[in-house]
VOGU-3710 file (C-alpha; in Angstrom, 3 decimals, decimal comma):
1> xxxxxxxxxx> 17,794/-5,419/13,984  17,260/-4,919/17,635  20,252/-3,318/20,320  19,944/-2,278/24,173  20,459/1,753/24,585  23,374/3,441/24,420  25,057/7,288/23,951  24,791/8,428/20,243  28,748/8,571/20,061  29,140/4,977/20,865
11> xxxxxxxxxx> 26,121/4,092/18,522  27,698/6,096/15,624  30,952/4,261/15,619  29,229/0,403/16,341  26,766/1,306/14,009  30,298/1,723/11,612  31,359/-0,962/12,578  28,299/-3,255/12,240  27,500/-1,852/8,682  31,484/-3,137/7,432
21> xxxxxxxxxx> 31,087/-6,472/9,461  27,468/-7,287/7,768  29,127/-6,485/4,690  32,098/-8,367/4,186  31,617/-11,883/2,363  35,225/-12,542/3,385  37,149/-12,718/7,030  40,888/-12,601/7,172  43,338/-12,926/10,295  45,631/-9,949/10,383
31> xxxxxxxxxx> 48,455/-8,517/12,651  47,264/-7,242/15,600  46,854/-3,718/15,374  44,816/-1,869/17,046  42,591/1,247/15,998  40,618/4,079/18,613  37,514/5,324/17,949  38,479/9,033/16,931  40,436/7,044/14,029  37,693/5,212/12,579
41> xxxxxxxxxx> 35,064/8,156/13,274  37,679/10,565/11,932  38,001/7,871/8,791  33,793/8,008/7,934  33,380/11,117/8,781  35,613/12,443/5,147  32,906/10,676/3,128  35,610/8,692/1,290  34,504/6,046/-0,828  35,225/2,524/-0,373
51> xxxxxxxxxx> 36,043/0,362/-2,572  38,203/-3,174/-1,940  41,250/-1,484/-1,395  39,583/0,187/1,671  39,820/-2,049/5,237  39,655/-1,324/8,800  41,577/-3,384/11,769  38,334/-4,185/14,489  38,296/-6,257/17,248  36,214/-9,294/17,750
61> xxxxxxxxxx> 36,206/-8,548/21,441  37,660/-7,306/23,979  41,412/-8,116/24,725  41,597/-10,473/21,590  43,776/-9,959/18,397  42,202/-7,889/15,636  40,750/-8,852/12,674  40,918/-6,897/9,044  37,841/-6,468/7,649  37,743/-6,070/3,921
71> xxxxxxxxxx> 34,811/-4,782/1,377  34,393/-5,557/-1,471  33,101/-3,104/-4,217  30,156/-5,567/-5,919  28,334/-6,288/-2,495  26,918/-2,644/-2,804  24,961/-2,013/-5,453  22,711/-4,480/-4,243  22,140/-2,392/-0,945  22,142/1,043/-2,688
81> xxxxxxxxxx> 19,286/-0,249/-4,779  15,679/2,017/-3,625  13,942/-0,913/-4,400  14,592/-4,727/-4,502  11,911/-6,711/-6,047  11,288/-10,660/-4,478  8,666/-13,696/-5,662  7,098/-15,709/-2,445  4,471/-17,477/-2,031  3,006/-16,705/-5,574
91> xxxxxxxxxx> 3,256/-13,087/-4,961  5,520/-10,247/-6,108  6,661/-8,453/-3,323  8,683/-5,127/-3,544  10,580/-4,052/-0,881  12,239/-0,827/-0,678  15,114/0,074/1,009  16,200/2,798/2,914  19,836/2,096/3,970  21,037/6,360/3,358
101> xxxxxxxxxx> 18,071/7,160/6,039  17,390/4,446/8,243  20,428/2,194/8,052  21,208/-1,517/7,938  17,751/-2,144/9,160  16,214/-1,048/6,124  17,936/-3,579/3,464  17,228/-7,229/2,818  20,095/-9,612/4,328  20,509/-13,085/2,924
111> xxxxxxxxxx> 19,330/-14,795/6,288  15,779/-12,705/5,500  15,776/-14,573/2,135  16,214/-17,834/3,486  13,794/-17,314/5,882  10,723/-16,761/3,824  11,924/-19,229/1,748  11,849/-22,150/3,988  8,175/-20,914/5,255  7,439/-20,719/1,285
121> xxxxxxxxxx> 8,648/-24,581/1,593  6,998/-25,435/4,570  3,226/-24,477/3,017  0,287/-22,634/4,720  0,122/-25,497/7,658  2,571/-24,152/9,619  0,999/-21,012/9,944  -2,197/-20,657/9,613  -4,568/-20,074/11,910  -1,547/-19,476/14,723
131> xxxxxxxxxx> -0,062/-15,836/15,798  3,004/-14,559/15,231  5,693/-12,616/16,263  8,827/-11,198/14,252  11,804/-9,857/16,463  14,228/-7,668/14,668  12,117/-7,038/11,731  13,978/-4,685/9,312  11,606/-4,436/6,271  9,147/-6,375/7,308
141> xxxxxxxxxx> 9,809/-8,900/4,673  9,560/-11,980/6,722  6,351/-10,865/8,713  4,413/-10,185/5,561  5,067/-12,954/4,428  3,796/-15,097/7,358  0,268/-13,124/7,159  0,341/-14,243/3,306  0,878/-17,788/4,423  -2,321/-17,447/6,836
151> xxxxxxxxxx> -0,957/-16,537/10,554  -4,086/-15,107/12,064  -1,969/-12,321/13,509  1,877/-11,487/12,951  2,945/-8,324/15,282  6,386/-6,864/13,098  9,060/-5,173/15,678  12,340/-3,653/16,065  13,679/-1,019/17,667  12,877/1,676/14,483
161> xxxxxxxxxx> 10,161/0,587/12,685  9,799/3,105/9,680  11,159/0,548/7,404  8,685/-1,878/8,077  5,609/0,542/7,983  7,069/1,517/4,523  6,891/-1,570/3,151  3,406/-2,932/4,676  1,667/0,100/3,429  3,840/-0,573/0,102
171> xxxxxxxxxx> 2,801/-4,393/0,161  -0,778/-4,411/1,782  -2,015/-6,626/-0,711  -0,429/-9,373/0,024  -0,971/-10,241/3,247  -4,674/-10,914/4,935  -6,419/-7,712/5,743  -6,116/-5,929/9,243  -3,437/-9,096/10,209  -0,676/-7,551/10,760
181> xxxxxxxxxx> 0,562/-4,874/12,755  3,982/-2,898/13,151  5,357/-2,599/16,834  8,142/-0,647/18,269  10,109/-3,718/20,540  14,006/-2,799/21,771  14,888/-5,813/23,291  15,674/-6,131/27,358  14,116/-2,226/27,493  10,457/-2,246/25,981
191> xxxxxxxxxx> 8,030/-3,654/28,811  6,625/-6,979/27,593  3,745/-6,925/29,179  2,121/-5,141/26,471  2,389/-8,027/23,957  -0,194/-10,832/23,495  2,098/-13,299/24,151  2,738/-16,220/24,384  3,023/-16,555/20,486  2,765/-19,170/18,558
201> xxxxxxxxxx> 5,249/-18,638/16,468  8,353/-16,195/16,686  10,689/-15,179/13,678  13,649/-13,850/13,293  16,302/-12,946/10,801  20,027/-12,097/11,007  19,599/-10,547/14,975  22,861/-12,113/15,704  25,501/-10,096/15,203  26,050/-7,943/18,445
211> xxxxxxxxxx> 27,584/-10,299/21,359  25,992/-7,254/24,212  22,764/-7,694/23,110  22,430/-11,949/23,124  20,920/-12,168/27,024  18,537/-9,238/26,570  18,023/-11,173/22,850  17,226/-14,510/24,724  15,257/-12,997/27,774  12,581/-11,694/24,935
221> xxxxxxxxxx> 12,408/-14,833/23,641  11,631/-16,592/26,794  8,852/-14,003/27,775  7,542/-13,388/24,711  7,492/-17,635/24,257  5,430/-21,140/26,078  7,356/-24,481/25,414  4,850/-25,245/22,515  6,146/-22,047/20,812  8,165/-22,450/17,411
231> xxxxxxxxxx> 11,127/-20,480/17,082  13,154/-19,614/14,159  15,865/-17,857/13,872  18,302/-17,784/10,279  21,371/-16,724/11,171  24,709/-15,715/8,497  27,731/-16,753/10,597  30,160/-14,504/9,850  32,551/-14,710/13,643  33,186/-17,141/15,941
241> xxxxxxxxxx> 31,783/-14,999/18,256  27,791/-15,800/16,787  28,332/-19,182/18,256  28,351/-17,798/21,597  24,784/-16,700/21,570  23,420/-20,590/21,809  26,474/-21,478/23,981  24,845/-18,948/26,301  21,027/-20,114/25,003  22,555/-23,475/26,788
251> xxxxxxxxxx> 24,404/-22,337/29,675  21,956/-20,377/31,088  19,798/-23,566/30,446  16,685/-21,494/28,522  16,306/-23,071/24,875  17,781/-25,590/23,680  18,379/-25,601/20,130  18,788/-27,347/16,514  19,962/-26,909/12,941  17,071/-27,329/10,730
261> xxxxxxxxxx> 18,086/-26,042/7,035  21,357/-24,681/5,583  20,519/-22,540/2,997  22,565/-23,509/0,026  21,959/-20,738/-2,005  24,992/-18,824/0,268  27,788/-19,658/2,686  27,422/-19,671/6,582  23,040/-19,143/6,655  21,312/-21,691/8,707
271> xxxxxxxxxx> 18,211/-21,596/10,310  17,707/-23,080/13,980  14,775/-23,979/16,191  14,844/-22,993/19,196  12,903/-24,553/21,939  12,348/-23,997/25,618  14,214/-25,708/28,287  12,274/-25,625/31,572  8,339/-25,885/31,876  6,440/-22,806/32,762
281> xx> 2,653/-22,099/33,281  2,004/-19,317/30,518
//
């Protein structure tokens, strides 16, 4: 998961908001009640225990009505586990989670599991011999699975790559030797000239959640792809604003999109295929 640069104070506040949004299994509209940054910071500096009674109103966007997000205790144990294990493409994957040290990008979210399962159902024919980029990789699971399915070259990227590096080392026996690299890439900030674009396949899971980053994400996808690039985005829809990413893609006439899979194991997890609208000369 990546974003754009911002000050430490703003980053702290946004991190708390994202944490709450990503963990909320339900979203209920409530009364229009504002909460300021100071209140939120004081609340979480107290290190109070978060349980299902604990909720704070947060604004979906400037000028909009506020919502209350309710956190349910059963969600937390999965994220608090130091390791999670997955059986994918006939191999056992051990993913080290580092929420306490790194944050929300260092745990496994449903959209990543859904995308790996989709890749598994497609089999090696989808990726064999192809160059693959994973954006907002977090733990790096999706990119590593792509390598195990025969991708010739995989670049796993994110703003913070500590989790991906750790998990790549932990699962090195499952991937093709020397086929995977882990690189820093912050949308809208990193110079993309150093990357070996265009890629045959671009993969991303749960990267659509901060509306301010949508233009930078679309521009990054544009620069790293060609008309032939297969772009797969696995998304868990939590708010109406999530749809605005695809609306922006159409409005800017950068990409067309289609739904290729709805994950049956969880509500609102969908995999999209994006295709460039314009002919380019790459």
